[in-house]
C-alpha positions as CSV (number, residue, x, y, z in Angstrom):
1,M,-0.2,-0.3,0.0
2,R,1.9,2.8,-1.1
3,P,0.5,6.5,-0.1
4,I,0.3,9.2,-2.1
5,L,1.7,12.4,-0.7
6,A,-0.1,15.5,-0.8
7,K,1.5,19.0,-0.1
8,G,-1.0,21.7,-0.2
9,H,-0.8,23.3,3.4
10,E,2.1,25.4,5.1
11,R,1.1,24.7,8.4
12,P,-0.2,21.8,10.5
13,L,-3.3,19.8,9.4
14,T,-6.1,19.9,11.9
15,Y,-9.3,18.2,10.1
16,I,-10.2,15.8,7.1
17,K,-13.8,15.1,5.7
18,F,-14.6,13.0,3.1
19,N,-17.9,13.9,1.1
20,R,-20.6,11.1,0.7
21,E,-19.4,9.4,-2.0
22,G,-15.7,9.7,-0.9
23,D,-14.5,10.5,-4.3
24,I,-13.5,13.9,-2.9
25,F,-12.0,15.0,0.5
26,F,-12.0,18.6,2.2
27,S,-8.6,19.1,4.6
28,C,-8.4,22.0,7.2
29,A,-5.1,23.3,8.5
30,K,-3.6,26.4,10.4
31,D,-2.7,28.0,7.4
32,H,-6.5,29.4,6.8
33,H,-7.1,27.7,3.5
34,P,-9.5,24.8,3.4
35,T,-8.3,22.5,0.5
36,L,-10.3,20.2,-1.9
37,W,-8.9,17.2,-3.1
38,Y,-9.6,14.1,-5.5
39,T,-9.4,10.8,-3.4
40,D,-7.9,8.3,-6.3
41,S,-5.1,10.5,-7.2
42,G,-4.6,13.1,-4.3
43,E,-4.9,15.9,-6.8
44,R,-5.5,19.3,-5.5
45,I,-9.0,20.8,-6.9
46,G,-8.8,24.3,-5.0
47,T,-8.9,26.3,-2.0
48,Y,-11.3,28.3,-0.4
49,L,-10.1,31.9,0.4
50,G,-11.6,34.1,2.8
51,H,-10.4,33.1,6.7
52,N,-7.7,35.0,8.7
53,G,-7.0,32.1,11.3
54,A,-6.6,28.6,11.7
55,V,-9.3,26.4,10.5
56,W,-10.6,24.0,12.7
57,S,-13.2,21.8,11.0
58,C,-15.4,21.5,8.6
59,D,-18.8,19.5,7.1
60,V,-20.1,19.1,3.6
61,T,-23.8,18.7,2.7
62,R,-24.9,15.0,1.3
63,D,-24.9,16.4,-2.4
64,T,-21.4,17.9,-2.1
65,R,-22.7,21.7,-3.0
66,R,-22.4,23.2,0.2
67,L,-19.3,23.5,2.7
68,I,-19.1,24.8,5.9
69,T,-15.9,25.9,7.8
70,A,-15.0,26.7,11.5
71,S,-12.0,28.8,12.2
72,A,-10.2,30.6,14.7
73,D,-10.7,34.1,13.3
74,T,-14.2,33.8,15.6
75,T,-16.1,33.3,11.9
76,F,-18.0,30.3,10.5
77,K,-18.3,30.5,6.8
78,L,-20.7,28.6,4.2
79,W,-19.3,28.3,0.7
80,D,-20.4,27.0,-2.6
81,V,-18.1,23.8,-2.9
82,Q,-17.9,23.9,-7.2
83,S,-17.0,27.7,-7.3
84,G,-15.2,28.2,-3.9
85,K,-17.3,31.5,-3.3
86,E,-18.2,32.5,0.3
87,L,-22.1,32.4,0.6
88,Y,-22.6,33.4,4.2
89,S,-20.4,34.3,7.1
90,L,-21.2,34.3,10.7
91,D,-19.3,36.2,13.5
92,F,-19.2,35.2,17.2
93,E,-17.3,36.5,20.3
94,G,-14.6,33.6,20.5
95,P,-13.0,31.4,18.2
96,A,-14.7,29.1,16.4
97,R,-14.1,25.5,16.9
98,Y,-16.2,22.9,15.6
99,T,-19.1,22.3,13.2
100,C,-21.4,19.4,11.4
101,F,-24.7,19.6,9.8
102,S,-27.6,17.5,11.1
103,T,-29.2,14.6,9.8
104,G,-31.4,16.2,6.7
105,E,-29.4,19.4,6.9
106,Q,-32.2,21.6,8.2
107,M,-29.9,22.6,11.1
108,C,-26.3,22.6,12.0
109,L,-24.3,23.0,15.2
110,L,-21.4,25.2,15.8
111,T,-19.1,25.3,19.0
112,T,-17.1,28.7,20.1
113,D,-14.4,28.5,22.8
114,A,-14.3,30.2,26.1
115,F,-13.0,33.9,25.2
116,M,-12.6,37.4,27.2
117,G,-15.2,36.2,29.7
118,H,-17.5,34.5,27.0
119,E,-18.2,30.4,27.9
120,S,-17.9,27.9,25.4
121,C,-21.1,27.1,23.8
122,I,-22.4,24.7,21.4
123,R,-24.8,26.9,19.0
124,I,-27.8,25.0,17.3
125,M,-28.6,27.0,14.0
126,E,-31.2,26.4,11.7
127,M,-30.4,26.5,7.8
128,N,-32.3,28.6,5.2
129,W,-31.2,26.8,2.2
130,E,-33.3,29.4,-0.3
131,D,-30.9,32.3,0.6
132,D,-27.9,30.2,2.1
133,S,-28.3,31.7,5.5
134,M,-28.6,30.5,9.3
135,R,-30.9,31.6,12.2
136,R,-29.6,30.9,15.8
137,V,-32.1,28.8,17.7
138,Q,-30.5,27.7,20.7
139,D,-27.1,28.2,22.8
140,I,-26.1,25.3,25.1
141,Y,-23.9,26.1,28.0
142,G,-22.3,23.7,30.5
143,H,-18.6,22.6,29.7
144,Q,-15.9,23.9,31.7
145,G,-13.0,24.6,29.1
146,R,-12.8,24.1,25.4
147,I,-15.6,21.8,23.6
148,T,-13.4,20.0,21.4
149,R,-16.2,18.1,19.5
150,A,-20.0,18.1,19.3
151,V,-22.2,15.7,16.8
152,W,-25.9,14.8,16.6
153,G,-27.2,12.0,18.1
154,P,-30.0,9.9,16.5
155,L,-33.2,11.7,14.7
156,N,-31.3,15.0,15.5
157,K,-33.0,14.6,19.1
158,T,-29.8,15.0,21.0
159,I,-26.4,16.3,20.8
160,I,-23.3,14.6,22.5
161,S,-20.4,16.4,22.8
162,T,-16.6,16.4,24.3
163,G,-14.3,18.4,25.7
164,E,-10.9,19.6,27.9
165,D,-12.8,18.6,31.2
166,R,-12.9,14.8,30.4
167,T,-16.5,14.5,30.0
168,I,-19.0,13.2,27.5
169,R,-22.4,15.1,27.9
170,Q,-25.5,14.4,26.1
171,W,-28.1,17.4,25.4
172,D,-31.5,17.7,24.6
173,V,-31.9,19.7,21.3
174,E,-35.3,21.2,21.9
175,T,-34.9,22.6,25.6
176,G,-31.1,22.6,25.5
177,K,-30.7,20.8,28.6
178,E,-28.2,18.3,29.6
179,L,-29.6,14.7,29.9
180,M,-26.4,12.8,30.7
181,C,-22.9,13.7,31.5
182,I,-20.3,10.8,32.0
183,E,-17.4,12.4,34.3
184,D,-13.9,11.3,33.6
185,A,-14.9,9.4,30.6
186,H,-11.3,9.8,30.0
187,K,-8.2,10.8,32.2
188,K,-7.0,13.6,30.0
189,T,-8.6,16.0,27.5
190,I,-10.8,14.1,24.9
191,Q,-9.3,15.4,21.4
192,D,-11.7,13.5,18.9
193,L,-15.1,12.0,18.3
194,E,-16.5,10.1,15.4
195,V,-19.7,8.3,15.0
196,S,-19.9,5.2,13.1
197,L,-21.7,5.1,9.7
198,D,-24.8,3.7,11.0
199,G,-24.9,6.1,13.8
200,T,-25.3,3.4,16.4
201,Q,-22.0,4.0,18.4
202,F,-19.1,6.3,18.7
203,I,-15.3,6.4,19.5
204,T,-13.3,8.7,21.6
205,G,-9.4,9.5,21.4
206,S,-7.8,11.0,24.2
207,L,-4.5,12.4,25.4
208,D,-4.3,9.6,28.1
209,R,-3.2,7.1,25.3
210,T,-6.7,5.3,25.0
211,A,-9.4,5.3,22.8
212,K,-13.1,4.1,23.8
213,L,-16.2,2.7,21.9
214,W,-19.5,4.2,23.2
215,D,-23.0,3.1,22.7
216,I,-24.7,6.4,21.0
217,F,-28.2,5.8,23.2
218,T,-27.0,4.9,26.8
219,L,-23.6,6.5,26.8
220,E,-22.4,2.8,28.1
221,E,-18.7,2.1,27.5
222,K,-18.4,-0.9,25.3
223,K,-14.6,-1.0,24.5
224,C,-11.3,0.5,25.5
225,Y,-8.5,0.2,23.4
226,T,-5.1,1.0,25.0
227,T,-2.1,2.5,23.2
228,E,1.2,4.0,24.2
229,R,0.9,7.3,22.8
230,P,-1.3,10.2,23.3
231,L,-4.2,10.0,20.4
232,N,-5.3,13.1,18.5
233,A,-7.6,11.5,16.1
234,V,-9.7,8.3,15.6
235,A,-11.9,6.6,13.1
236,I,-14.5,3.7,12.5
237,S,-14.1,1.6,9.5
238,P,-17.6,1.3,7.6
239,L,-16.5,-2.0,6.2
240,L,-14.8,-4.3,8.5
241,D,-14.6,-4.5,12.4
242,H,-11.2,-2.2,12.6
243,I,-10.5,1.3,14.3
244,L,-8.0,3.4,12.9
245,V,-6.5,5.9,15.6
246,G,-3.5,8.3,15.4
247,G,-1.7,11.0,17.2
248,G,1.9,10.8,18.8
249,Q,4.2,12.7,21.2
250,D,3.3,16.3,21.6
251,A,4.6,18.4,19.1
252,A,6.5,20.6,21.6
253,A,8.5,17.5,22.7
254,V,9.2,16.0,19.2
255,T,12.7,17.4,18.5
256,T,14.1,15.1,21.5
257,S,12.5,11.8,20.0
258,S,13.0,9.9,16.8
259,A,10.2,9.5,14.5
260,Q,10.0,5.4,15.8
261,A,9.7,6.9,19.5
262,G,7.5,9.7,18.7
263,G,4.7,6.9,18.0
264,F,3.5,9.1,14.7
265,E,1.9,6.2,12.7
266,A,-1.6,5.3,12.3
267,M,-2.5,2.2,14.0
268,F,-5.4,-0.5,13.1
269,I,-7.0,-2.2,16.1
270,H,-9.6,-4.8,15.9
271,K,-13.1,-3.2,17.1
272,I,-14.2,-6.6,19.1
273,Y,-11.1,-8.1,20.3
274,E,-8.6,-4.8,21.1
275,E,-5.6,-6.6,19.4
276,Y,-3.1,-4.3,17.4
277,L,-3.4,-5.3,13.5
278,G,-0.5,-3.1,12.0
279,G,0.6,0.3,11.5
280,V,1.1,2.7,8.8
281,K,3.9,4.9,9.1
282,G,4.9,8.0,7.1
283,H,4.6,11.2,9.1
284,F,7.2,13.1,11.0
285,G,5.4,14.6,13.4
286,P,1.8,13.7,15.2
287,I,-1.1,12.8,13.2
288,N,-3.8,15.4,13.9
289,A,-6.5,14.2,11.7
290,L,-8.0,11.1,10.2
291,A,-10.8,9.8,7.9
292,I,-11.7,6.7,6.4
293,S,-13.6,6.7,3.2
294,P,-17.3,6.0,3.2
295,D,-16.7,2.7,1.3
296,G,-14.1,1.7,3.8
297,R,-11.3,1.2,0.7
298,S,-9.1,3.8,1.6
299,F,-8.0,6.3,4.5
300,V,-6.7,10.0,4.8
301,S,-4.1,11.1,7.3
302,G,-2.8,14.7,8.0
303,G,0.0,15.5,10.3
304,E,1.5,18.2,12.2
305,D,4.5,18.2,9.3
306,G,1.8,19.5,7.0
307,F,1.4,16.7,4.6
308,I,-1.7,15.0,4.1
309,R,-1.1,11.0,3.0
310,V,-3.5,9.2,1.1
311,H,-3.7,5.4,1.4
312,H,-5.7,3.2,-0.9
313,F,-5.9,-0.5,0.7
314,D,-4.4,-3.5,-1.1
315,A,-6.7,-6.4,-2.1
316,D,-5.2,-8.5,0.9
317,Y,-6.5,-6.2,3.5
318,F,-9.9,-7.0,2.8
319,Q,-9.1,-11.0,3.2
């Protein structure tokens, strides 16, 4: 399995997102420019110019016509995917961290960091697709410190969020009330949360060197996968019982370790038996972003080194 090396960012990667078909993917980085790529060749299609800060995350509609991005310049922007034109911009008091569309795309959620006396917040927005605008519906407060991820639960009735406070919380979308809170779900900051393709379970990855599998309805912990490195990114294969985790020693301490000792490879672990299956080396720094294509036949990793590596699985992976 030879990787395709894609160099389109000058700064560390922060997030990678496939479209529904998996033929293209979007990358976000600290260099202000979300970028669009072909999955099969790793060829860059274009960039979206308009942000003035690091772009932390993005999401794309099912028909791949609209893209939403969240940036440290305190804005969320809505883009036309094909032309790269900025359609709508929303300004907040603090840095924008995470965003994703609801099932059906009638709503989207946005998270903002605590800043200058303002608390960190999950904001629910209603989408108006006729004029590509948004209307604020609900603000949800409750996390201590930064909210790292927030995703929609089944049928858009709930939101599940994680943060620096090591908790996993479930919120009611209608009322904004907290329904459930798992205290100390991890021992350190939860960096990533990824929902499975069937929407029944989700996986979290943390700086405490573990990834955990949870039931999306009851928030019951199903599995715990222990590694020997802090984890920044996790993904669940839609095809096989595999999970993919990545991370590595903190970027500040990288100079004191070799690529071998830093733990910068993407690791495959069996979802049920919790066994280590193998690793894919290549990055010269921690892995910050991982995504498996919707058909489960390829994956993309993005690192602190500014490189994107596109991997297409060989035939023997599926046997």
